[in-house]
C-alpha positions in Angstrom: 15.6 17.0 22.2 18.9 15.1 21.8 22.1 16.8 21.2 22.3 15.7 17.6 18.7 16.6 16.6 19.8 20.0 15.4 23.3 19.1 14.3 24.3 20.7 11.0 24.3 18.4 8.0 26.5 20.3 5.7 30.1 19.8 4.8 32.0 17.5 2.5 32.6 14.9 5.1 29.0 14.6 6.0 27.9 14.5 2.4 30.4 11.8 1.7 29.0 9.8 4.7 25.5 10.1 3.4 26.5 9.0 -0.1 28.4 6.0 1.2 25.5 5.1 3.4 23.1 5.3 0.4 25.4 3.2 -1.7 25.5 0.6 1.1 21.7 0.5 1.3 21.4 0.2 -2.4 23.9 -2.7 -2.5 22.1 -4.5 0.3 18.8 -3.9 -1.6 20.3 -5.5 -4.7 21.4 -8.5 -2.6 18.0 -9.0 -1.2 16.3 -8.9 -4.6 19.1 -10.4 -6.6 16.9 -13.2 -7.9 14.4 -10.7 -9.2 17.1 -8.6 -10.8 19.2 -11.4 -12.3 19.0 -11.9 -16.1 19.6 -15.7 -15.7 16.3 -17.5 -16.2 17.5 -20.5 -14.2 17.9 -18.3 -11.1 14.9 -16.0 -11.5 11.9 -16.0 -9.2 8.4 -14.6 -9.5 5.9 -13.6 -6.9 3.4 -16.3 -6.1 0.0 -15.9 -7.8 -2.8 -14.4 -5.8 -3.6 -10.8 -5.0 -0.4 -9.6 -6.8 -1.2 -11.3 -10.1 -5.0 -11.5 -9.9 -5.6 -7.9 -8.8 -2.6 -5.6 -9.0 -1.0 -7.0 -12.1 -4.4 -7.3 -13.9 -5.3 -3.7 -13.0 -1.9 -2.3 -13.8 -1.9 -4.0 -17.2 -5.3 -2.4 -18.0 -4.0 0.9 -16.7 -0.8 0.7 -18.9 -2.8 -0.4 -22.0 -5.1 2.6 -21.7 -2.5 5.2 -20.7 -0.1 4.2 -23.5 -3.0 4.5 -25.9 -3.4 8.1 -24.8 -6.7 7.3 -22.8 -7.6 7.9 -19.2 -8.9 4.7 -17.7 -12.1 6.0 -16.0 -14.2 2.8 -16.5 -13.4 -0.9 -16.6 -15.9 -3.1 -18.4 -13.9 -6.3 -17.8 -14.6 -6.9 -14.1 -17.8 -7.1 -11.9 -20.0 -6.4 -14.9 -18.3 -3.0 -15.3 -17.1 -0.6 -12.6 -15.5 2.8 -12.2 -11.8 1.9 -12.5 -10.3 5.2 -11.5 -12.6 5.3 -8.4 -11.3 1.9 -7.2 -8.5 3.3 -5.0 -6.4 0.1 -5.3 -6.1 0.7 -9.0 -3.8 3.6 -8.2 -4.6 5.1 -11.6 -2.6 8.3 -11.0 0.1 7.1 -8.7 3.3 8.9 -10.0 5.8 6.0 -9.5 3.4 3.7 -11.4 3.2 6.2 -14.3 7.0 6.4 -14.4 7.3 2.6 -14.6 4.6 2.3 -17.2 6.5 4.8 -19.4 9.8 3.1 -18.8 8.3 -0.3 -19.7 7.1 1.1 -23.0 10.8 1.7 -23.9 11.7 -1.9 -23.0 9.1 -4.2 -24.5 5.9 -3.1 -22.7 4.2 -3.7 -19.4 4.7 -7.2 -17.9 4.6 -9.1 -14.7 8.3 -8.5 -14.3 7.9 -4.8 -14.7 5.4 -4.7 -11.8 7.8 -6.8 -9.7 10.5 -4.3 -10.4 8.2 -1.5 -9.3 7.5 -3.4 -6.1 11.2 -4.0 -5.5 12.1 -0.4 -6.1 9.8 0.7 -3.3 11.9 -1.3 -0.9 14.9 0.8 -1.9 12.8 3.9 -1.6 11.7 2.8 1.9 15.3 2.3 3.1 16.5 5.6 1.7 13.6 7.6 3.2 13.9 5.9 6.5 17.7 6.5 6.5 17.1 10.2 5.8 14.6 10.5 8.6 16.5 8.9 11.4 19.8 10.3 10.1 18.3 13.7 10.5 16.8 13.0 13.9 20.0 11.6 15.4 22.7 13.2 13.2 24.3 9.8 12.7 24.6 7.8 9.5 25.1 4.7 11.6 21.7 5.1 13.3 20.0 5.8 10.0 21.4 2.7 8.4 20.2 0.5 11.3 16.7 2.0 11.2 16.5 1.7 7.4 17.4 -1.9 7.4 15.2 -2.8 10.3 12.1 -1.1 8.8 12.6 -2.2 5.2 13.4 -5.8 5.7 11.4 -6.5 8.8 8.6 -9.1 8.8 6.0 -6.5 8.0 7.2 -5.0 4.7 8.5 -8.3 3.4 5.3 -10.2 4.3 1.9 -9.7 2.7 2.4 -6.0 1.6 4.3 -7.0 -1.4 1.4 -9.2 -2.5 -1.1 -6.5 -1.7 0.9 -4.0 -3.5 -1.1 -0.9 -2.5 -0.2 -1.5 1.2 3.6 -1.5 0.4 3.4 1.5 -1.9 1.4 3.5 0.6 3.6 2.5 3.6 7.0 3.7 2.2 6.0 7.4 2.3 5.6 7.6 6.1 9.3 8.4 6.7 9.2 11.3 4.2 6.0 12.7 5.9 7.8 12.6 9.3 11.0 14.0 7.9 9.1 17.0 6.6 7.4 17.5 10.0 10.7 17.1 11.8 12.4 19.7 9.7 9.4 22.0 10.1 9.6 21.9 13.9 13.4 22.3 14.4 12.9 25.9 15.4 10.4 27.9 17.5 8.2 28.7 14.5 7.1 26.1 12.0 8.9 26.0 8.7 6.0 26.0 6.3 7.8 24.8 3.2 8.8 21.6 5.1 5.1 21.2 6.1 4.3 21.4 2.4 6.9 18.6 1.8 5.1 16.5 4.4 1.8 17.2 2.6 3.3 16.1 -0.7 4.4 12.8 0.8 1.0 12.4 2.3 -0.5 12.9 -1.1 1.7 10.3 -2.6 0.7 7.9 0.2 -3.0 8.5 -0.7 -2.5 8.1 -4.4 -0.8 4.7 -3.8 -4.2 3.3 -3.2 -4.6 1.9 0.3 -6.7 4.2 2.4 -6.3 2.2 5.6 -2.5 2.5 5.5 -2.9 6.2 4.6 -5.1 6.6 7.7 -2.4 5.0 9.9 0.2 7.3 8.3 -2.0 10.4 8.9 -2.7 9.6 12.6 1.0 8.7 13.3 2.1 11.9 11.6 -0.3 14.1 13.5 0.9 12.5 16.7 4.5 13.2 15.8 3.7 16.8 14.9 2.0 17.3 18.2 4.9 15.8 20.0 7.4 18.0 18.2 5.4 21.2 18.6 4.9 20.5 22.3 8.6 20.0 22.7 9.3 23.4 21.1 6.5 25.1 23.1 7.9 23.8 26.4 11.0 26.0 25.9 8.9 29.1 25.0 8.1 31.8 27.5 5.2 31.0 29.9 2.8 33.7 28.5 0.4 32.2 26.0 2.6 29.1 25.7 -0.2 26.6 25.4 -2.2 28.8 23.0 0.8 29.2 20.7 1.4 25.5 20.8 -2.2 24.7 19.8 -2.2 27.4 17.1 1.1 26.1 15.5 -0.1 22.5 15.6 -3.5 23.4 14.0 -2.0 25.5 11.2 0.7 22.9 10.4 -1.8 20.0 10.5 -4.3 21.9 8.3 -1.6 22.8 5.7 -0.2 19.3 5.5 -3.7 17.8 5.2 -4.8 20.4 2.6 -1.8 19.8 0.4 -2.0 16.0 0.7 -5.7 15.7 0.1 -5.7 18.3 -2.7 -2.8 16.5 -4.5 -4.7 13.2 -4.3 -8.2 14.7 -5.1 -8.2 13.4 -8.6 -8.4 9.9 -7.1 -10.1 10.7 -3.7 -13.2 12.4 -5.0 -14.2 9.6 -7.4 -13.1 7.1 -4.8 -15.4 8.6 -2.1 -18.3 8.7 -4.6 -17.7 5.0 -5.4 -17.4 3.9 -1.8 -20.8 5.2 -0.9 -22.3 2.8 -3.5 -20.4 -0.3 -2.6 -21.1 -3.1 -0.2 -18.4 -1.8 2.2 -20.6 0.7 4.2 -23.0 -2.2 4.9 -20.4 -4.3 6.7 -21.1 -4.9 10.3 -18.7 -4.4 13.2 -18.0 -8.1 13.5 -16.7 -8.3 9.9 -14.4 -5.4 10.5 -13.1 -6.2 13.9 -10.7 -9.0 13.0 -7.2 -8.7 14.3 -4.2 -10.6 15.7 -4.9 -13.4 18.1 -3.1 -12.9 21.4 -0.3 -15.4 20.6 0.9 -13.4 17.7 3.2 -11.1 19.7 5.4 -14.1 20.1 6.6 -13.1 16.6 8.5 -10.3 18.2 11.1 -12.9 19.2 10.6 -15.8 16.8 9.6 -15.5 13.2 7.4 -18.1 11.4 6.3 -19.6 14.7 2.6 -18.6 14.7 1.8 -18.0 11.0 3.3 -18.0 7.5 3.9 -14.3 7.8 5.5 -12.6 10.8 4.5 -9.0 10.5 5.7 -8.2 14.0 9.2 -9.6 13.6 11.9 -6.9 13.8 14.9 -9.1 14.3 16.4 -9.7 17.7 19.2 -7.2 17.2 16.7 -4.5 16.2 14.3 -5.3 19.0 17.2 -5.2 21.5 18.2 -1.8 20.2 14.6 -0.5 20.5 14.5 -1.7 24.1 17.9 -0.2 24.8 16.7 3.2 23.6 13.5 3.0 25.7 15.3 1.7 28.8 17.9 4.4 28.5 15.2 7.0 27.9 17.0 8.3 24.8 15.3 11.5 23.6 12.4 10.7 21.4 12.4 7.0 22.2 9.4 7.4 24.6 7.2 8.7 21.7 8.0 5.7 19.6 7.5 3.3 22.5 4.0 4.7 23.0 3.2 4.6 19.3 4.3 0.9 19.1 2.2 0.0 22.1 -0.8 1.8 20.8 -0.4 0.1 17.4 -0.1 -3.3 19.0 -3.2 -2.8 21.2 -5.2 -1.6 18.1 -3.9 -4.6 16.0 -5.8 -7.1 18.2 -9.1 -5.7 16.7 -12.2 -6.7 18.5 -10.4 -8.9 20.9 -9.7 -5.9 23.2 -11.7 -2.8 24.1 -9.2 -0.5 22.3 -10.7 -1.1 18.9 -14.3 -0.8 20.2 -13.4 2.7 21.4 -11.6 3.6 18.2 -14.5 2.3 16.1 -16.8 4.8 17.7 -14.6 7.8 18.3 -11.7 7.8 15.8 -12.7 9.2 12.4 -12.1 6.6 9.7 -11.6 3.6 12.0 -15.0 2.1 11.2 -14.3 2.1 7.4 -11.8 -0.8 7.3 -11.5 -4.4 8.1 -8.3 -6.3 8.9 -7.1 -4.4 12.0 -3.9 -6.6 12.2 -2.6 -4.2 9.5 -1.8 -1.8 12.4 1.3 -3.9 12.6 2.6 -1.3 10.2 2.6 1.2 13.1 4.3 -1.3 15.4 7.0 -2.2 12.8 7.8 1.4 11.9 7.8 2.7 15.5 10.1 -0.1 16.7 12.4 0.4 13.7 12.6 4.2 14.6 13.3 3.3 18.2 16.0 0.8 17.0 17.7 3.7 15.1 17.6 5.8 18.3 19.0 2.7 20.2 21.9 2.6 17.8 22.7 6.2 18.5 22.3 5.6 22.2 24.8 2.7 22.0 27.3 5.1 20.3 26.8 7.6 23.1 27.3 5.0 25.9 30.3 5.6 28.2 32.1 3.6 30.8 30.4 5.7 33.5 27.1 4.0 32.7 28.3 0.5 33.9 25.4 0.1 36.3 22.9 0.7 33.6 24.8 -1.7 31.3 24.7 -4.4 33.8 20.9 -4.2 34.2 20.4 -4.2 30.5 22.9 -7.1 30.1 21.0 -9.2 32.6 17.7 -8.6 30.7 19.4 -9.7 27.4 20.8 -12.8 29.0 17.3 -13.6 30.4 15.7 -13.4 27.0 18.5 -15.4 25.4 18.3 -18.0 28.1 14.6 -18.4 27.5 15.1 -19.0 23.8 17.8 -21.6 24.6 15.5 -23.4 27.1 12.7 -23.5 24.6 15.0 -24.7 21.9 16.3 -27.5 24.1 12.8 -28.5 25.0 11.7 -28.7 21.4 14.8 -30.7 20.5 14.0 -33.3 23.2 10.3 -33.4 22.1 11.3 -33.7 18.4 13.1 -37.0 19.2 9.9 -38.4 20.7 6.9 -40.1 19.1 5.3 -36.8 18.0 8.4 -35.6 16.1 6.5 -34.0 13.2 4.5 -31.9 15.6 7.6 -30.2 17.1 9.8 -30.2 14.0 7.8 -27.3 12.6 8.6 -25.1 15.6 12.1 -26.3 16.1 13.8 -24.6 13.1 12.6 -21.0 13.8 13.2 -21.3 17.5 16.7 -22.8 17.0 17.5 -20.0 14.7 16.2 -17.5 17.3 18.5 -19.1 19.8 21.5 -18.6 17.5 20.5 -15.0 16.9 20.2 -14.5 20.7 23.8 -15.7 21.2 25.0 -13.4 18.4 23.1 -10.4 19.8 24.6 -11.0 23.2 28.1 -11.2 21.6 27.7 -7.9 19.8 26.4 -6.0 22.9 29.1 -7.6 25.1 31.6 -6.3 22.5 30.2 -2.8 22.8 29.8 -2.7 26.6 33.0 -4.5 27.7 34.9 -1.2 27.8 34.1 2.3 26.7 36.5 5.0 27.9 34.5 7.7 26.1 31.5 8.2 24.0 32.1 7.1 20.4 31.1 9.3 17.4 29.9 12.2 19.5 29.4 14.2 16.3 28.1 13.2 12.9 30.5 10.9 11.2 32.8 12.6 8.7 32.7 9.4 6.7 31.6 5.8 7.3 34.6 5.2 9.6 32.6 2.9 11.9 33.8 1.2 15.0 34.2 -2.6 14.7 31.1 -3.2 16.9 29.0 -1.0 14.6 30.1 -3.1 11.6 29.2 -6.2 13.5 25.8 -4.8 14.5 24.9 -3.9 11.0 26.1 -7.3 9.8 24.0 -9.0 12.4 20.8 -7.1 11.4 21.4 -8.0 7.8 22.2 -11.7 8.6 19.0 -11.9 10.8 16.5 -10.2 8.5 17.8 -11.3 5.2 18.1 -15.0 6.3 14.5 -15.0 7.6 12.8 -12.9 4.9 14.8 -13.2 1.6 12.7 -15.0 -1.0 9.5 -14.9 1.0 6.5 -14.9 -1.2 8.6 -15.8 -4.3 8.7 -19.0 -6.2 11.4 -20.4 -8.5 9.9 -19.4 -11.9 10.7 -16.8 -14.5 8.2 -14.0 -14.2 7.3 -14.4 -17.9 5.4 -17.5 -16.9 3.0 -15.5 -14.7 0.1 -15.6 -14.5 -0.9 -19.1 -15.6 -4.2 -18.9 -17.5 -6.5 -21.7 -18.6 -6.5 -22.6 -22.2 -10.3 -22.0 -22.1 -9.5 -18.3 -22.2 -8.3 -18.6 -25.8 -11.5 -20.3 -26.9 -13.6 -17.4 -25.5 -11.4 -14.8 -27.0 -11.7 -16.4 -30.4 -15.4 -15.2 -30.6 -15.2 -12.0 -32.5 -18.9 -11.2 -32.2 -18.5 -8.6 -29.5 -19.6 -7.4 -27.0 -20.6 -10.2 -24.7 -19.9 -11.2 -21.1 -18.6 -14.3 -19.4 -19.0 -15.8 -16.0 -15.4 -16.7 -15.1 -15.8 -17.6 -11.5 -14.7 -21.2 -12.1 -11.9 -21.3 -14.6 -11.0 -17.7 -15.4 -10.8 -16.4 -11.9 -9.4 -13.3 -10.1 -9.5 -10.2 -12.3 -8.1 -12.0 -15.3 -11.0 -10.8 -17.4 -9.4 -7.3 -17.1 -6.0 -8.8 -18.0 -7.1 -10.6 -21.2 -10.0 -8.4 -22.3 -13.1 -10.6 -21.4 -16.0 -8.9 -19.8 -16.4 -11.0 -16.6 -19.3 -10.5 -14.3 -17.0 -11.5 -11.4 -13.8 -10.0 -10.0 -11.8 -9.9 -6.8 -11.7 -6.2 -6.1 -12.5 -5.6 -2.4 -15.0 -2.9 -3.5 -18.2 -4.1 -5.4 -21.3 -2.1 -6.3 -24.3 -2.9 -4.2 -26.5 -3.3 -7.3 -24.0 -5.8 -8.8 -24.0 -7.7 -5.6 -27.8 -8.0 -5.8 -27.5 -9.3 -9.4 -25.0 -11.9 -8.4 -27.4 -13.2 -5.8 -30.1 -14.0 -8.4 -30.4 -17.6 -9.8 -27.7 -18.3 -12.3 -29.9 -18.4 -15.4 -31.5 -15.0 -14.5 -28.2 -13.5 -13.7 -26.7 -14.6 -17.0 -29.6 -13.2 -19.0 -29.7 -9.8 -17.4 -25.9 -9.3 -17.7 -25.6 -10.5 -21.3 -23.4 -13.6 -20.5 -22.6 -15.8 -23.5 -19.8 -18.0 -22.0 -19.6 -19.8 -18.7 -16.4 -21.2 -17.2 -17.5 -24.1 -15.0 -16.5 -27.4 -13.4 -20.0 -28.8 -14.3 -20.9 -30.6 -17.4 -24.5 -29.4 -17.2 -25.7 -25.9 -16.4 -29.2 -24.6 -15.3 -29.5 -23.0 -18.8 -29.3 -24.5 -22.3 -25.6 -24.6 -23.4 -23.0 -26.5 -25.4 -19.4 -27.3 -24.3 -17.0 -25.7 -26.7 -13.7 -26.4 -24.9 -12.2 -28.3 -22.0 -9.1 -27.9 -19.8 -8.7 -30.7 -17.3 -11.8 -30.6 -15.0 -12.9 -27.3 -16.3 -15.4 -26.6 -19.2 -16.2 -23.6 -21.3 -20.0 -23.5 -22.0 -21.6 -21.4 -24.7 -25.2 -20.5 -23.7 -27.4 -21.3 -26.7 -30.1 -18.7 -25.7 -27.7 -16.0 -24.5 -29.4 -12.6 -24.2 -27.8 -9.6 -25.9 -26.4 -6.8 -23.8 -29.1 -4.4 -25.0 -32.9 -4.8 -25.5 -36.2 -3.0 -25.7 -38.8 -3.3 -23.0 -42.3 -1.9 -22.4 -41.4 -0.6 -18.9 -38.5 -0.8 -16.5 -39.9 -3.8 -14.7 -41.1 -5.8 -17.7 -39.3 -9.1 -18.7 -36.6 -9.2 -21.4 -38.0 -9.0 -24.9 -41.4 -7.5 -23.8 -41.2 -4.9 -26.6 -40.7 -5.4 -30.3 -37.8 -3.9 -32.2 -34.0 -4.1 -32.3 -31.2 -2.6 -30.3 -27.7 -3.2 -31.7 -24.5 -2.1 -30.1 -22.7 -0.4 -33.0 -19.5 0.5 -31.1 -18.4 -0.3 -27.6 -15.6 1.4 -25.7 -15.1 1.6 -21.9 -16.4 5.2 -21.6 -18.5 5.4 -24.8 -21.2 3.1 -26.1 -23.2 3.7 -29.4 -26.4 1.9 -30.2 -28.6 1.8 -33.2 -32.2 1.3 -32.2 -35.4 0.6 -34.2 -38.5 0.9 -32.0 -41.9 0.3 -33.6 -43.5 1.9 -30.5 -42.5 3.9 -27.5 -40.2 1.8 -25.4 -37.3 1.7 -22.9 -33.9 0.8 -24.2 -32.2 -1.2 -21.4 -28.5 -1.9 -21.4 -26.9 -4.6 -19.2 -24.7 -1.9 -17.7 -24.8 -0.5 -14.2 -26.4 2.8 -13.7 -23.7 5.0 -12.1 -23.2 8.7 -11.6 -21.2 10.2 -14.5 -22.9 8.4 -17.3 -24.9 10.7 -19.7 -27.0 9.7 -22.8 -28.1 11.4 -26.0 -30.6 10.2 -28.6 -29.9 11.6 -32.1 -27.7 14.2 -30.5 -30.3 15.4 -28.0 -29.6 14.9 -24.2 -32.0 12.4 -22.6 -32.3 11.3 -19.0 -30.9 7.9 -17.9 -33.3 5.9 -15.7 -32.6 3.0 -13.5 -34.3 -0.4 -13.6 -35.3 -2.2 -10.4 -32.0 -4.1 -10.4 -29.8 -1.0 -11.1 -29.3 -1.4 -14.8 -29.1 1.6 -17.2 -32.1 2.5 -19.3 -33.4 5.4 -21.5 -37.0 6.1 -22.7 -37.3 6.4 -26.5 -40.1 7.3 -28.8 -41.2 5.2 -31.8 -38.7 5.2 -34.7 -35.1 4.8 -35.5 -32.5 6.3 -33.1 -28.8 6.6 -32.5 -28.2 6.5 -28.8 -24.8 7.3 -27.3 -23.8 6.9 -23.7 -20.7 8.6 -22.4 -18.9 8.3 -19.0 -17.4 11.6 -17.9 -17.9 11.9 -14.1 -17.9 15.4 -12.5 -16.0 13.9 -9.5 -13.1 13.2 -11.8 -13.2 16.7 -13.4 -13.3 18.5 -10.0 -10.7 16.2 -8.6 -8.4 16.9 -11.5 -8.9 20.6 -11.1 -8.1 20.5 -7.4 -5.0 18.3 -8.0 -3.8 20.5 -10.8 -4.2 23.7 -8.7 -2.5 22.0 -5.7 0.4 20.9 -7.9 0.8 24.5 -9.3 0.7 25.9 -5.8 3.4 23.5 -4.5 5.7 24.4 -7.4 5.1 28.1 -7.0 5.8 27.9 -3.2 9.0 26.0 -3.8 10.2 28.4 -6.5 9.3 31.4 -4.3 11.2 29.9 -1.4 14.2 29.3 -3.6 14.1 32.8 -4.9 13.9 34.3 -1.4 16.8 32.1 -0.2 18.9 33.3 -3.2 18.1 36.9 -2.5 19.0 36.5 1.2 22.3 34.8 0.3 23.1 37.6 -2.1 22.3 40.3 0.5 24.5 38.5 3.0 27.3 38.3 0.5 27.0 42.0 -0.3 27.1 43.0 3.4 30.2 40.8 3.9 32.0 42.5 0.9 31.1 45.9 2.3 32.8 45.3 5.6 36.3 46.8 6.0 
């Protein structure tokens, strides 16, 4: 443990330092996102369309619409022929920050693309403040906390694709709070259980954010850090039963953290697990899941934008140098983060190395997810933490360490020289006949060469003379040495220059998303309900956004039975799913239709023999219309459907809705069983006569999940209040004892 790990963090000077540090981080955050925050339309930018607009904005708009109407969005009829909205984890239906932003948006004109962008931007501020708090507490230094916060928040990872795949960003920002809780819980020989509960709350928020893969990385890294901290405490314990006590403390703390986290997120996890078992995901083979970084991608550690559009491994040269400095100097705690970064990097190659093969078979949860390059999250966070420790190590450095400084200086010069040589070579090649080939690489490499020179300059400034250790105690304010100011400025210059504006386009967010004019023509049909096939012209999850029941969607989770329906010939698929309109680039379809609208090279077809969404059949396998009678949908809401049926003879009422756990049916008020057709549609058996059939979606998984989440929330509040009461009583007793002394 380093000398500052248990340093007191009280006192007016320290509080002032922390306030000033947070103000600085907030100001830099506002600078990074100034074109999102500005009210001037000419300067505004919007996130480029794709996953952010097509999935997360569409889903959040549906979520806001339902919640502000006082309804819980359990089912979404507007994507993939209907699916359990709450159970789709990326919907983040009960993620607390989303709920706050939805409420605030209702006070300022309603939910919008800009509102979701502000939610995303706010998570960068949250990430920087939480990372600052963690490293500040570990090292006792505001300076180290600032460096780590900037390095983590504005590195190539968080500013890359996570903002477009919003669930990744919102899950990732809670890792520092989990680790802060565990760090505080293990500051003394016995675990502090309330701090373990704090870690569990942060884990619950991570789970509710809706990206299970990032939550899994968070969980494993947190457990590793807990083991490291508990072991460090146990090593100082008496020899008798030392190892048993270490294992016991770790097990209890891990179990409590996990229980709190999973219980708080149960309202989403239980429906999500039920849904996952019925999707196409479990059927994915190893080869589909084993994708990862190619071996050239670690070049992004030194040069951004050299290998791909995103540079998730780019930490900035100054941040990387600080991380190496902490590791080389063996600063307390740096070894753990070095091992974590190396492990994350090895895992991120996916099936290209044996590491993922082992994890796939032995590590719980590893076989559930694809895209193993997302382990760059572990690499980026670990190196950012190490950079914070490196900043503290630089402050501790004294003139007596000149031999070490010379070795480190030679290494820095070697790396800088390499970038200069590569830059010179590309400059020469750019002037040759294949100029365009080398120009693409010249700019990022040339900028890396400039950064290498600046990094050398800052470290030379720090190491040229150091008569004594600087800032041996926590700063009483932000009275930083000039080299510290220069180092922070270099980190900002590096990361902001490379990543500011990434994924944004010059366009007011009010112009997003751009929808085809064909949408208006389909919406004009008031004879509801009906479905559309929006694969060519509507796209993404825009059916959810505008209120058209699309049989397609871009959610990564899709029911197996719906996948089977989509593999049928188009005409059969349209009839079984009640499709009335087809967005297409074709002028003729394999079913009778008329073109009712055109937008460029896209047409909106209305099927002339469109099948209704409910019909009667003689048996579950008979063709549509095999039984006489009528079935009319009297009212249609996401979780409640009412039908009026006239059946001359006993028949099955078949609805073009997926059979899924949680749906119940009544006929004339009496409960009846729901049966499943061969293709997974919902059906009920009716006797001859007129009936009112009602189908309601109220899944038990949601009910039990809500009960568990509510109970966990009450328990956390009660434990916090009890701890506060005990602390007040202890302080009162101490005061009384002090007053009684002569």
